[in-house]
Every structure is written in C-alpha cells, then in structure tokens.
N, C-alpha and C positions, 0 to 999 in steps of 0.2 A: 175472289176477291183479290186474286194475284197481280201484282205490278202496283200495288198502292203506293202512291207518291208520300215520301216522308214529310214533305212540306203541307199537305192536306190533312195531317192529323192535328187535332186541335185538342189542347190540354195535354196532359203527361208531360208536361216541359222538365220536369227533374229525371224523368226516365229517357226522354229523347236526348238529354245532355250527355247522361251515362253512355247511352249507345253511341253516340257520336263519339266520344272519347274511346270506346272500346274499338270502334271501326277504323278510327285515326291510327291507334296504337297496335293494330291486329291482334287484340285480346278478345278472349270469350266473354259471353255474357250470359247470365243465368237469371231468367226472369221466373218469379214465383208470385203467384197471388190467386185471388178467387176467380170463379169463371167469370167472364164478361168484363174483366179489368183491362182487356186491351192487349194483352201479351201477343196474342197471334197475329193482329193487326200491326202490330209495332214490327214483328218478326219478319212478317210479309214485306214490310216496307223497308227493311234495313238493307237488302242488297242494292238499293237504288242509291244509297250514300257511300258504299264501299268503293274503293279507287279500283281502277280497271288492273286486272292482272297481267304483267307483262309476258311475252312470248316465253321468256327463258323461266320465267317461275311456272308457267303452265307445262312447259317440257319436262322440268323436274318433277313436278309433282306427277305427271304422266308415268315417268320412269318408275318413280316410287311405287305407284300403283300397280304397274306392270310387273315389277319384281313380286310384289307381295300377291300378285295374281288375283288383284282385286278390281281391275277393269271391268266395267259394264259390258255384258254380252249385248251383241246386236241381234 
C-alpha cells in the first residue's frame, strides 16, 4: 500500500490537519494510538504532501551522511 494519496484518506481530518502543519513547517510528528487507527496509512501518505527537497539541501544532507559514514552501501 505504498504510495497512498493523502487526498484519498477519508476521515481523520484532525490528524490530517496536524500532519499538514508538521509537513509545512518541517516538524516531526509522533502518532500514537491503537492498532487499526490509521497511523501507518497516514504515515505512508505523508511523503506525497512534503515539498520537494532542493538540490542544495540534498547535497548538504549527503555531505553530512558521508562525514558520519552513514551513507547506504550499494
């Protein structure tokens, strides 16, 4: 179910609004609840509303990961 569209999720309006605010501000979000509440569905849909990472930001992130020796091995 990867690639879920955020617009296709029905209900959970209060949670969706908080996730939109977190995504817009670049903040973290912690979702807590019982199994079946929709946490995973919302988490899988979240990347679809994130703004695109500019090239310079990706480059800086890669440099940081490189210095920390945390780049994924191929």
